[in-house]
C-alpha positions as CSV (number, residue, x, y, z in Angstrom):
1,M,16.8,-19.6,15.5
2,A,18.0,-21.7,12.5
3,I,20.0,-22.4,9.7
4,F,17.9,-24.1,6.6
5,V,20.0,-26.0,4.3
6,Y,17.8,-27.2,1.3
7,P,19.4,-30.2,-0.7
8,T,18.6,-30.6,-4.5
9,G,16.0,-32.6,-5.0
10,D,14.7,-33.0,-1.1
11,S,13.5,-31.3,1.8
12,S,14.8,-28.6,4.0
13,E,16.6,-29.6,7.1
14,A,17.3,-27.6,10.3
15,V,21.2,-27.9,11.3
16,S,23.0,-26.2,14.3
17,A,25.9,-24.1,13.9
18,A,28.0,-27.3,15.3
19,E,27.0,-29.3,12.6
20,F,26.7,-26.7,9.7
21,D,30.4,-27.8,8.1
22,S,29.1,-31.1,8.0
23,V,26.1,-30.6,6.1
24,L,27.5,-28.5,3.1
25,T,27.4,-31.2,0.5
26,D,27.4,-31.4,-3.6
27,R,24.0,-31.4,-3.2
28,V,23.1,-28.0,-1.3
29,V,23.2,-24.8,-3.3
30,W,20.7,-22.8,-1.0
31,I,21.5,-21.8,2.8
32,D,18.6,-20.0,4.7
33,L,19.3,-18.0,8.3
34,L,16.1,-17.7,9.4
35,M,16.8,-15.2,12.9
36,G,20.1,-16.0,12.8
37,T,21.9,-16.4,16.6
38,P,24.9,-15.1,17.4
39,E,26.6,-19.0,17.1
40,E,24.7,-19.7,13.5
41,V,26.3,-16.7,12.2
42,A,29.8,-17.1,13.2
43,A,29.5,-20.7,11.9
44,I,28.4,-19.2,8.3
45,Q,31.3,-16.9,8.8
46,K,33.6,-19.2,9.5
47,A,32.6,-21.6,6.6
48,F,32.7,-19.1,3.8
49,G,35.0,-16.5,5.1
50,I,32.9,-13.6,4.7
51,E,31.2,-11.2,7.5
52,L,27.4,-11.4,7.0
53,P,25.5,-7.8,7.3
54,T,24.0,-7.2,11.0
55,R,20.3,-6.1,11.1
56,E,21.0,-2.4,11.5
57,E,23.3,-3.0,8.1
58,M,20.3,-4.5,6.2
59,R,17.9,-1.3,7.5
60,E,20.2,1.2,6.1
61,I,18.8,2.7,2.9
62,E,22.2,3.7,1.1
63,S,22.8,1.5,-2.3
64,T,26.2,1.2,-1.2
65,S,24.9,-0.4,2.1
66,R,22.8,-2.7,0.2
67,L,24.7,-3.7,-3.0
68,Y,28.6,-4.2,-2.4
69,Y,31.0,-6.9,-3.6
70,E,33.4,-8.2,-0.5
71,D,35.8,-10.9,0.3
72,G,34.4,-13.0,-3.3
73,A,30.8,-12.7,-2.2
74,R,27.7,-10.4,-3.8
75,F,25.6,-8.9,-0.8
76,M,22.4,-7.9,-1.9
77,T,19.7,-6.3,0.5
78,T,16.4,-5.5,-0.6
79,S,12.9,-4.5,1.2
80,M,9.9,-6.5,0.8
81,L,6.1,-6.9,1.6
82,Y,5.2,-10.4,3.6
83,S,1.9,-11.2,4.6
84,T,-0.4,-9.5,1.7
85,E,-2.8,-11.9,1.9
86,S,-4.0,-10.2,4.9
87,E,-5.3,-6.9,6.3
88,T,-2.5,-5.2,7.5
89,P,0.8,-6.4,5.5
90,Q,4.2,-5.9,7.2
91,S,7.6,-4.7,5.4
92,T,11.0,-6.3,6.3
93,E,14.4,-6.6,4.7
94,V,16.1,-10.0,2.9
95,S,19.7,-10.2,2.5
96,F,20.6,-12.4,-0.6
97,V,24.2,-13.4,-0.9
98,L,25.4,-15.2,-3.7
99,V,28.9,-17.2,-2.7
100,K,30.7,-19.6,-4.8
101,R,28.3,-21.7,-5.8
102,F,25.7,-21.2,-2.8
103,M,23.1,-18.8,-2.2
104,L,22.6,-17.6,1.1
105,T,19.3,-16.2,2.2
106,I,19.1,-13.5,5.6
107,R,15.8,-12.9,6.5
108,D,13.5,-12.5,10.7
109,V,10.5,-13.9,9.0
110,E,8.7,-16.5,6.8
111,P,7.1,-15.1,3.7
112,L,5.3,-17.6,1.5
113,S,7.6,-16.9,-1.4
114,F,10.1,-18.5,0.8
115,R,8.2,-21.5,1.1
116,Q,6.7,-21.7,-2.6
117,T,10.5,-21.9,-3.6
118,A,11.4,-24.3,-1.0
119,Q,9.0,-26.6,-2.3
120,Q,9.9,-26.2,-6.2
121,F,13.4,-26.5,-4.9
122,S,12.6,-30.0,-3.8
123,K,10.9,-31.0,-6.5
124,K,14.0,-30.5,-8.8
125,V,16.8,-33.3,-9.0
126,F,19.4,-31.0,-10.1
127,A,19.5,-26.8,-9.6
128,T,22.2,-24.1,-9.5
129,R,22.7,-21.1,-7.5
130,D,21.4,-19.0,-10.2
131,Q,18.5,-21.2,-10.7
132,V,16.9,-21.0,-7.2
133,F,17.8,-17.2,-7.1
134,I,16.0,-16.6,-10.1
135,A,13.0,-18.4,-8.6
136,L,12.9,-16.7,-5.2
137,I,12.9,-13.3,-6.9
138,E,10.2,-14.3,-9.2
139,N,8.1,-15.8,-6.4
140,I,8.8,-12.5,-4.4
141,I,7.6,-10.6,-7.3
142,D,4.6,-12.6,-7.8
143,R,3.4,-11.7,-4.0
144,Q,3.7,-8.4,-4.9
145,A,2.1,-8.2,-8.0
146,D,-0.8,-10.1,-6.2
147,L,-0.8,-7.4,-3.1
148,L,-1.1,-4.8,-6.5
149,E,-4.2,-6.4,-7.9
150,R,-5.9,-6.3,-5.0
151,L,-5.8,-3.3,-4.4
152,S,-6.7,-2.7,-7.6
153,K,-9.8,-4.4,-7.3
154,E,-10.4,-2.6,-3.9
155,T,-10.1,0.8,-5.6
156,E,-12.4,-0.2,-8.2
157,E,-15.3,-1.5,-5.7
158,L,-14.5,2.3,-3.7
159,S,-15.2,3.9,-6.7
160,Q,-18.0,2.4,-7.7
161,R,-19.5,2.7,-4.3
162,I,-18.0,6.8,-3.9
163,F,-19.8,7.7,-7.8
164,N,-22.7,5.5,-7.6
165,R,-24.8,7.2,-4.7
166,G,-27.8,8.6,-6.7
167,L,-30.2,6.8,-4.4
168,S,-28.3,7.4,-0.9
169,R,-29.8,10.0,1.7
170,A,-27.3,13.0,2.6
171,K,-26.4,11.5,5.9
172,E,-25.8,7.8,4.9
173,S,-23.9,9.2,1.7
174,E,-21.8,11.7,4.0
175,S,-21.2,8.6,6.3
176,D,-20.0,6.7,3.5
177,L,-17.5,9.1,2.1
178,R,-15.8,9.2,5.5
179,Q,-15.6,6.2,5.4
180,A,-13.8,5.8,2.2
181,I,-11.3,8.5,3.2
182,F,-10.3,5.9,5.8
183,Q,-9.9,3.6,3.2
184,L,-8.1,5.3,0.6
185,G,-5.8,6.6,2.8
186,R,-5.0,2.6,3.7
187,S,-5.0,1.9,0.3
188,G,-2.2,4.8,-0.6
189,N,0.1,3.9,2.2
190,L,-0.1,0.3,0.9
191,I,0.5,1.4,-2.4
192,A,3.6,3.8,-1.5
193,R,5.2,1.2,0.1
194,E,4.9,-1.1,-2.4
195,R,6.4,1.2,-4.4
196,D,9.3,1.4,-2.4
197,C,9.8,-2.5,-2.0
198,I,9.3,-2.6,-5.9
199,V,12.6,0.2,-6.1
200,S,14.2,-1.6,-3.8
201,L,14.3,-5.0,-5.9
202,S,14.6,-3.6,-9.2
203,R,17.8,-2.6,-7.9
204,L,19.1,-5.1,-6.6
205,V,17.9,-7.1,-10.0
206,Q,20.4,-4.7,-11.9
207,Y,23.1,-5.2,-9.6
208,A,22.5,-9.1,-9.4
209,G,22.8,-8.8,-13.5
210,H,26.3,-6.5,-13.7
211,E,28.9,-8.5,-15.5
212,D,31.8,-6.3,-14.7
213,F,32.3,-7.5,-10.8
214,D,35.0,-8.9,-9.7
215,G,34.1,-12.4,-9.3
216,S,35.7,-15.5,-9.9
217,D,36.1,-17.0,-13.1
218,E,33.4,-19.8,-12.4
219,E,30.9,-16.9,-11.9
220,R,31.7,-14.9,-14.8
221,T,31.5,-17.9,-17.4
222,L,27.6,-18.1,-15.8
223,P,26.4,-14.1,-16.6
224,I,22.9,-14.6,-15.2
225,Y,22.1,-11.1,-17.1
226,P,20.1,-12.5,-19.7
227,R,17.7,-14.4,-17.2
228,L,16.8,-11.6,-15.2
229,K,15.9,-9.2,-18.4
230,P,12.3,-10.6,-17.8
231,I,12.3,-10.2,-14.6
232,S,13.2,-6.2,-15.1
233,R,10.4,-5.9,-17.3
234,D,8.0,-7.3,-14.7
235,L,9.5,-4.8,-12.2
236,Q,9.2,-2.0,-14.5
237,S,5.4,-3.1,-15.2
238,L,4.7,-3.3,-11.7
239,S,6.5,0.1,-11.0
240,E,3.9,1.9,-13.8
241,F,0.8,0.0,-12.6
242,A,1.9,0.6,-8.5
243,G,2.5,4.4,-10.1
244,F,-0.9,4.4,-12.0
245,L,-2.9,3.1,-8.8
246,S,-1.4,5.9,-7.3
247,A,-2.3,8.4,-8.7
248,K,-5.8,7.0,-8.9
249,V,-6.0,6.8,-5.1
250,S,-5.2,10.9,-5.1
251,F,-7.8,11.2,-7.5
252,M,-10.6,9.4,-5.6
253,L,-8.9,11.3,-2.4
254,D,-9.6,14.8,-4.3
255,A,-13.3,13.5,-5.3
256,T,-14.5,12.0,-2.1
257,L,-13.0,15.6,-0.2
258,G,-14.8,17.4,-2.9
259,L,-18.3,15.7,-2.6
260,I,-18.1,15.9,1.1
261,N,-18.2,19.5,0.5
262,I,-20.5,19.6,-1.5
263,E,-22.9,17.9,0.6
264,Q,-22.2,20.0,3.7
265,N,-22.6,22.9,1.2
266,A,-26.0,21.8,0.3
267,I,-26.8,21.6,4.1
268,V,-25.5,24.9,4.5
269,K,-27.4,26.6,2.2
270,I,-31.0,24.8,2.8
271,F,-30.0,26.7,6.2
272,S,-29.6,29.9,4.4
273,V,-32.9,29.7,2.2
274,A,-34.4,28.8,4.9
275,A,-33.4,31.7,6.8
276,V,-34.0,34.1,3.8
277,I,-37.7,32.8,3.6
278,F,-38.5,32.9,7.5
279,L,-36.6,36.3,7.3
280,P,-40.0,38.4,5.9
281,P,-42.6,37.0,8.4
282,T,-40.4,37.8,11.2
283,L,-40.0,41.4,10.2
284,V,-44.1,41.8,9.7
285,A,-44.2,40.0,13.0
286,S,-41.8,42.6,14.8
287,I,-43.5,45.5,13.4
288,Y,-47.2,44.3,14.8
289,G,-45.0,43.9,18.3
290,M,-44.1,47.1,18.5
291,N,-46.0,49.2,21.6
292,F,-46.0,52.9,20.3
293,R,-49.2,54.6,21.0
294,V,-50.2,55.3,17.7
295,L,-50.5,51.9,15.8
296,P,-53.6,52.4,12.8
297,E,-53.9,48.4,12.8
298,K,-54.4,48.3,16.6
299,D,-58.0,48.7,17.4
300,W,-58.3,47.4,13.9
301,D,-60.9,43.7,14.2
302,Y,-59.0,42.1,11.4
303,G,-56.0,42.9,12.5
304,Y,-54.6,39.3,13.8
305,P,-56.0,37.2,10.4
306,F,-54.5,40.1,8.7
307,S,-51.1,39.6,10.1
308,L,-51.1,35.8,9.7
309,V,-52.4,36.4,6.1
310,L,-49.4,39.0,5.4
311,M,-46.5,36.3,6.8
312,V,-48.2,33.3,5.2
313,I,-47.6,35.5,1.8
314,S,-44.2,36.3,2.7
315,V,-43.5,33.0,3.2
316,L,-44.7,31.9,0.0
317,V,-43.2,34.6,-2.2
318,P,-39.8,34.0,-1.4
319,F,-40.1,29.9,-0.8
320,L,-41.9,29.9,-4.2
321,F,-38.9,31.8,-5.6
322,C,-36.2,29.6,-4.3
323,R,-37.9,26.8,-6.0
324,R,-38.3,28.5,-9.5
325,K,-34.7,29.1,-9.2
326,G,-33.5,25.6,-8.6
327,W,-32.3,26.4,-4.8
328,L,-34.1,24.1,-3.3
């Protein structure tokens, strides 16, 4: 699609593959390849003498395929979520290449964290490659944290709805619980994807902070490990919080399924008790409905009302017994 060049203290500029070499001035430290075409990829590879990872290589899950050093450059790929403020966040792979004094990013989407970093970068009079790299990582982490905070708030609101349903009728309550299961499933899926992204980003930060890689003398004299320590702690706290949310969602899902079973059992209990209550009058009606020739009450004038009274009593006695036991 385009190669974006970010000069220090200025706005970004989209350049073509043919004019890429001419824009690599001393003010440029960040080069952003968005949905790069083969011509644009070839121009960057020729300018820096490196081979960029393909989209298929970026999607590989092996650490050696995502984090490696080659031709004097560090290649680091991580998974990240974007569009976190929408109802359907998506995941993608982003590669960071630290080569000489430049930071090169390779991506296929436009996350908000990149736009925020570009705005910060355009206001600085001077910035180094490592400063831009750290600022971009921090903004990515902020976006991931925002998603976890939103999921935490939604989970808390859902918890209140699930466990505070005393005034709801059984039918409405069961409908709410079924809807809650779908919402919990969605939240659990997002949290799982977010944890994968946090783990991937943590590995990238750890690798970026290594001081024993075979880099140039210029890179060795400016280690960024001390500046990555706070970022590592932030990622650790996010990972722990994501684990807490995942456990909470699992608990709420189990509790919701348990509540649905309780309400279904209550309905079955009502039918079971009703069957027990109406069993005695059915027995009375069956006895007096027999067609035997000799039936003592057959010619009795009060036989019909007697049978009715007997059936009513046979209903009331089990009913009062079940009420006293708390079964109704």
